[in-house]
C-alpha positions in Angstrom: 0.0 0.0 0.0 1.4 3.3 -1.1 1.6 6.1 1.5 0.1 9.4 0.6 2.5 12.3 0.8 1.7 14.8 3.5 0.6 18.3 2.5 4.0 19.6 3.6 5.9 17.0 1.5 3.7 17.9 -1.5 4.5 21.6 -0.9 8.2 21.0 -0.6 8.1 18.9 -3.8 6.4 21.7 -5.6 9.1 24.1 -4.4 11.8 22.1 -6.1 9.9 22.7 -9.4 10.1 26.5 -9.2 12.0 27.8 -12.2 14.5 30.6 -12.1 12.1 33.3 -13.4 9.6 32.5 -10.7 12.3 32.5 -8.0 13.5 35.8 -9.3 9.9 37.2 -9.1 9.5 36.0 -5.6 12.8 37.6 -4.5 11.8 40.9 -6.1 8.3 40.7 -4.4 10.0 40.2 -1.1 12.4 43.1 -1.7 9.4 45.4 -2.7 7.5 44.4 0.4 10.5 45.1 2.6 10.8 48.5 1.0 7.1 49.3 1.5 7.4 48.2 5.1 10.3 50.7 5.6 8.3 53.4 3.9 5.3 52.7 6.1 7.5 53.0 9.2 8.9 56.3 8.0 5.3 57.5 7.2 4.2 56.6 10.8 7.2 58.4 12.3 6.6 61.5 10.1 2.9 61.5 11.2 4.0 61.6 14.8 6.9 64.1 14.3 4.9 66.5 12.1 1.2 65.9 12.7 0.2 69.1 10.8 0.4 69.0 7.0 0.8 72.1 4.8 -2.3 73.6 3.3 -0.5 74.1 0.0 0.7 71.3 -2.3 3.2 73.7 -3.8 4.4 77.2 -3.5 4.9 77.4 -7.3 2.3 78.7 -9.7 0.7 76.5 -12.2 2.7 78.2 -14.9 5.9 77.6 -13.0 4.9 73.9 -12.6 4.3 73.6 -16.3 7.6 75.3 -17.2 9.5 72.9 -15.0 7.5 69.9 -16.2 8.4 70.8 -19.8 12.1 70.9 -18.9 11.9 67.5 -17.2 10.1 66.0 -20.1 12.6 67.3 -22.6 15.5 65.9 -20.5 13.8 62.6 -20.1 13.3 62.2 -23.8 17.1 62.3 -24.3 20.1 60.4 -23.0 20.3 63.0 -20.3 17.5 61.3 -18.3 18.3 60.5 -14.7 16.4 58.8 -11.9 15.9 62.3 -10.4 14.4 63.9 -13.5 12.1 60.9 -14.0 10.9 61.2 -10.4 10.5 65.0 -10.7 8.6 64.7 -13.9 6.1 62.4 -12.2 5.9 64.6 -9.1 5.3 67.8 -11.2 2.6 66.0 -13.2 0.9 65.3 -9.9 1.3 68.9 -8.8 -0.1 70.1 -12.1 -3.1 67.9 -11.7 -3.6 69.1 -8.1 -3.4 72.8 -9.1 -5.8 72.1 -12.0 -8.3 70.5 -9.6 -8.1 67.0 -11.1 -7.7 65.0 -7.9 -8.2 61.6 -9.5 -5.4 62.3 -12.0 -3.3 63.6 -9.2 -3.6 60.3 -7.4 -2.6 58.4 -10.5 0.4 60.6 -10.9 1.3 60.3 -7.2 1.2 56.5 -7.5 3.5 56.8 -10.5 5.8 59.0 -8.5 5.8 56.4 -5.7 6.6 53.7 -8.3 9.6 55.6 -9.6 10.8 56.3 -6.1 10.5 52.6 -5.4 12.5 51.8 -8.6 15.2 54.1 -7.4 15.1 52.4 -4.0 15.4 49.0 -5.6 18.3 50.1 -7.8 20.2 52.2 -5.4 23.1 49.8 -5.3 24.0 50.7 -8.9 24.6 54.3 -7.9 27.5 53.6 -5.5 30.4 56.0 -5.9 33.1 54.3 -7.8 
């Protein structure tokens, strides 16, 4: 009579079948979750340290935001793009949407800004001084 494998044995057997791409995705997911955990801790600390939040999203005028945004876009469309200009472009798109009163678009742009900051966080090792 053949013994049935336990759930744990089946799970462990399945783990040995994970291909490199899946393993890489799992490692990346773990790294992202660790980064988000650190961000949440910093958010909580900031809430305690500075409970009041400014009434203004920006001290710049809408025309100033648009002017800077154009410069970031032009830079990012060339080989002069940097992590900073990509993040700033996304942030300024969010500020533009806020100042234009488009809160839903502002949230989209802020999520994109967060994604670019996360990309910088995940790739910070490549910017070590050489």
